[in-house]
Every structure is written in structure tokens, then in C-alpha cells.
C-alpha positions as a printed Julia matrix, in Angstrom:
266×3 Matrix{Float64}:
 35.82  46.57   13.29
 34.54  44.46   10.47
 34.07  46.27    7.1
 31.77  45.39    4.28
 33.65  43.84    1.24
 34.26  46.3    -1.52
 35.92  43.93   -4.03
 34.44  41.06   -6.0
 36.69  38.34   -7.49
 35.29  36.38  -10.34
 36.88  33.1   -11.28
 36.28  31.46  -14.53
 36.05  27.8   -15.17
 37.28  25.51  -17.96
 36.59  25.87  -21.68
 36.26  29.71  -21.17
 38.49  32.49  -20.01
 37.75  35.66  -17.99
 35.99  37.07  -20.92
 33.0   34.82  -19.86
 32.4   37.29  -16.86
 32.27  40.46  -19.02
 28.67  41.24  -18.3
 29.1   40.59  -14.44
 32.11  42.75  -14.41
 30.22  45.82  -15.86
 27.17  45.0   -13.76
 29.09  44.96  -10.42
 31.19  47.86  -11.37
 28.1   50.01  -11.91
 27.09  49.1    -8.37
 30.26  50.62   -7.02
 32.48  47.54   -6.57
 36.05  46.91   -7.57
 35.81  43.81   -9.7
 38.72  41.49  -10.53
 38.49  38.58  -13.09
 41.86  36.96  -12.92
 43.06  34.43  -15.64
 44.73  31.17  -15.11
 48.44  31.33  -15.65
 49.03  31.58  -19.39
 45.34  32.56  -20.04
 46.02  36.18  -19.96
 45.85  36.38  -23.72
 42.65  36.73  -25.78
 40.41  33.76  -26.6
 41.47  33.74  -30.18
 45.24  33.44  -29.19
 44.34  30.42  -26.88
 42.53  28.73  -29.72
 45.42  29.36  -32.1
 48.09  28.16  -29.5
 46.78  26.02  -26.75
 50.07  25.39  -25.17
 49.23  27.31  -21.82
 46.21  25.07  -21.53
 48.26  21.87  -21.87
 50.77  23.23  -19.34
 48.5   24.59  -16.59
 48.04  22.81  -13.19
 45.6   23.15  -10.32
 48.41  24.21   -7.89
 49.44  26.87  -10.35
 46.0   28.17  -10.63
 45.36  28.22   -6.81
 48.65  30.1    -6.2
 47.93  32.69   -8.74
 44.41  33.3    -7.25
 45.86  33.43   -3.69
 48.33  36.11   -4.82
 45.43  38.18   -6.1
 43.46  37.78   -2.95
 46.46  38.51   -0.83
 47.12  41.71   -2.56
 43.87  43.18   -1.36
 43.43  45.29    1.81
 40.41  43.43    2.88
 38.81  39.98    2.16
 36.7   39.97   -1.05
 33.59  38.31   -2.13
 34.69  35.14   -4.25
 32.4   34.06   -7.12
 33.36  31.09   -9.28
 31.8   29.36  -12.16
 32.2   25.65  -12.96
 35.93  24.8   -12.17
 35.98  28.26  -10.67
 33.6   26.98   -8.1
 36.23  24.49   -6.97
 38.81  27.14   -6.8
 36.44  29.36   -4.57
 36.14  26.41   -2.33
 39.88  25.78   -2.19
 40.55  29.41   -1.38
 37.78  29.53    1.35
 39.36  26.33    2.95
 42.65  28.24    3.02
 41.31  31.08    4.91
 40.68  33.63    2.03
 37.58  35.66    1.24
 34.77  37.11    3.22
 32.0   34.86    1.53
 32.08  32.49   -1.4
 29.67  31.58   -4.28
 30.22  28.38   -6.39
 27.99  28.56   -9.44
 27.37  25.28  -11.27
 30.46  24.04   -9.57
 32.56  21.21  -10.49
 33.04  18.66   -7.39
 35.84  18.81   -4.92
 37.69  15.69   -4.04
 35.38  12.93   -2.54
 32.24  13.97   -4.47
 31.63  10.81   -6.5
 28.24  11.45   -7.93
 28.24  11.12  -11.81
 24.98  11.97  -13.52
 24.64  10.62  -17.07
 24.45  14.0   -18.79
 27.69  14.98  -17.09
 29.29  11.83  -18.49
 27.9   12.79  -21.98
 29.09  16.44  -21.54
 32.63  15.37  -20.5
 32.93  12.6   -22.94
 34.99  14.65  -25.38
 37.69  14.65  -22.96
 37.47  11.34  -21.23
 36.85   9.13  -24.19
 40.49   9.05  -25.07
 43.34   8.54  -22.51
 45.87  10.18  -24.67
 43.75  13.42  -23.98
 45.35  13.49  -20.6
 48.35  15.2   -22.12
 46.49  17.48  -24.45
 44.34  20.54  -24.58
 40.85  19.37  -25.59
 38.32  21.71  -27.32
 34.67  21.26  -27.98
 32.94  21.52  -31.29
 29.86  23.52  -31.53
 27.38  20.69  -30.93
 29.39  19.54  -27.83
 29.5   23.11  -26.6
 25.71  23.6   -27.08
 25.0   20.4   -25.14
 27.32  21.15  -22.26
 26.97  24.91  -21.85
 23.96  26.44  -23.58
 21.44  23.77  -24.17
 18.68  26.25  -23.24
 19.79  28.9   -25.8
 18.69  29.57  -29.24
 21.19  28.31  -31.76
 22.31  31.71  -33.06
 23.11  32.89  -29.49
 24.69  29.64  -28.61
 27.04  29.8   -31.58
 27.91  33.51  -30.9
 29.07  32.65  -27.46
 30.93  29.66  -28.55
 32.85  31.78  -31.04
 33.32  34.44  -28.35
 34.21  32.39  -25.34
 35.22  28.91  -26.02
 38.79  27.68  -25.68
 40.29  24.18  -25.04
 40.33  22.69  -21.69
 43.13  20.82  -19.86
 42.78  17.07  -20.28
 45.33  16.46  -17.51
 43.21  18.34  -14.9
 40.05  16.55  -16.07
 41.59  13.1   -15.69
 43.27  13.95  -12.28
 39.84  15.29  -11.08
 38.09  11.98  -12.34
 40.58   9.92  -10.56
 41.04  11.9    -7.29
 38.65   9.81   -5.32
 40.28   6.72   -6.3
 43.89   7.73   -5.3
 45.2    7.33   -1.76
 46.0   10.49    0.1
 44.81  14.15   -0.56
 44.74  15.41   -4.22
 44.8   18.9    -5.55
 41.19  19.49   -5.13
 40.95  18.37   -1.5
 39.21  20.66    1.0
 38.63  20.07    4.61
 34.67  19.6     4.87
 35.06  20.06    8.71
 36.76  23.39    8.72
 34.78  25.65   11.1
 37.0   28.62   10.24
 35.83  28.86    6.52
 33.92  31.7     5.34
 30.21  31.16    4.36
 29.62  29.35    0.96
 26.64  29.3    -1.25
 26.26  26.68   -4.04
 24.18  27.76   -7.07
 22.74  25.22   -9.54
 20.88  25.49  -12.87
 18.1   23.02  -13.04
 18.97  22.08  -16.75
 22.73  22.14  -16.52
 24.26  19.09  -18.36
 27.85  19.53  -17.47
 27.44  19.97  -13.66
 23.91  19.09  -12.92
 22.19  20.0    -9.55
 22.95  16.61   -8.21
 26.59  17.55   -8.28
 26.2   20.66   -6.19
 23.87  18.92   -3.77
 26.36  16.15   -3.12
 29.1   18.7    -2.77
 27.18  20.71   -0.18
 26.21  17.65    1.82
 29.96  16.78    2.24
 30.41  19.91    4.33
 30.15  19.09    8.07
 31.61  22.37    9.45
 29.62  24.75   11.66
 29.86  27.68    9.26
 27.2   28.58    6.65
 26.82  26.29    3.63
 23.71  26.83    1.52
 22.5   25.92   -1.84
 20.05  27.66   -4.34
 18.62  26.26   -7.67
 17.4   28.22  -10.54
 14.7   26.55  -12.65
 15.21  26.18  -16.44
 18.93  27.4   -16.34
 21.89  25.69  -18.19
 25.63  25.59  -17.36
 26.64  29.01  -18.78
 24.65  30.87  -15.92
 26.89  34.0   -16.36
 25.48  34.63  -19.9
 21.98  32.96  -19.7
 18.9   35.07  -20.05
 18.18  36.45  -16.62
 21.68  36.43  -15.36
 21.2   39.85  -13.85
 18.79  38.21  -11.28
 21.39  35.66  -10.28
 24.14  38.23  -10.07
 22.22  40.33   -7.8
 20.99  37.27   -5.68
 24.35  35.98   -5.03
 25.84  39.36   -4.23
 23.1   40.0    -1.71
 23.65  36.63   -0.09
 27.37  37.24    0.02
 27.13  40.66    1.6
 24.47  39.49    4.07
 26.67  36.59    5.1
 30.15  38.01    4.77
 32.22  37.48    7.89
């Protein structure tokens, strides 16, 4: 007999840590769910520690992240709802493709392998990493102006700065460059998924209309790549930026995606 998921796994993206989910964790726990917000390997420390010593950011790889997330999901007694933001949306797709999860939600997701659309705002938002080939071997942070453009362009400056100080950490230049070059390399790369996998759990893409870093065109293209018979849907929220988990009105989105996931859970 199938049982309703009782656990939600929240997967963070780059330039932030699990702290970025703090409001969603409390929100879902109040609704009676067990909520897990795992960190990437080495990201278990506080934001302040990662900013002081970004060595774990430099060293982390996609296979390490996926292995960590798989171990979390395998430890549960029933498939959870998987919700990922930005790069976390890629990891949701990778986990679903590997048979994990009852349903998945990819919020303002980065693209999986083969999604080549590259809007101008995305180029500008990612430019602090991609402008210098030497960044491939570094942890690359954003200054406040870069953060505001990429993550919180619809926020008042004071709130944007508060969240920058509370959430922002460097991102892996290596993973960024590998992702940018994945479509050009022969063979499957670390963000490859089988777009024809009929056994995958249902997947919802969520977009913010005003997202500069991962604009709606990215999610639209990613969703169109899927040719499987299982459920793949997309929903866009007007006037929303990249940092949807903390944007005004985040409660509506949190409730909407949970309702969708429970309704479609396999």
C-alpha cells in the first residue's frame, strides 16, 4: 500500500548553505512534516566559517554532493518529497533520475546537461565566476552589488544586504566551469539525466519571472528536454527574483509546491 510522504528534503544551491531554507524548515515542521536540509560535504559549518575558510567550497564535487544526498534519502523509511533551489534543482533532478523521491520540485533550477539556453541576465549574473579561467580552481564569492543583481533584485536594499550577510558564501568555480562546458564535451557529464526515464517520480519546475541568475527560459528549456511519460510540469510566479525561499510571499510558494508534490507523489 502506498503511503503519503512524511518527510521533506530541502536542497540548497550555490552561494548559500542550508541556512537559506530556515523559514521553510520551520513552516513545514509546523505542518507536521519531518524536514531535512542537508549540507554539501564540508558545508556543515556556519556561513561565517565558510567565508573565513572557503577550502570546502574549493574541494567539493558534484559526485560528492549527490552521494551525500543519496545517503540521506536512503536512510529514510519511505520516499520523501525533494525540493531544491538553484543548483539544488539540478540535484533534485539527478536524484529523481536515480529512482529516489516520491516527487520533486526544482525552484529556479540551474540546467542539467544538454540545456544550452543562455539568457543575457544569466551571463551577467554568472560573470564574476566565468570572467577569469583561473576561477576554475577557486571558491568565488559575490560582492553585495553582484549578489543583489543575481539573487535579490526585487528586494529593498536593506533587506537584500541583511540576507547577503546572513546567507552568502563563495561558490565552486570548478563546478561552474564544468557545468558550462558539459554540453560541449563528449559523453555524459556529472549533471546528466535520462530525459526519457519513464520510472522517474513527478517533477515540477518553478520559475521566478524576474530571476536574473536562472531566468524562466532556463526552466522552460529544461522541462522541454524531458520526453518521459511521467509528470513534468512548470509554474511561473510573477515579479519574483532568484532567492524565492526568502522573497516576500514565499509562504504561498512553499504551500503551492507542497500541495503539488503531495497530490502527484507516487
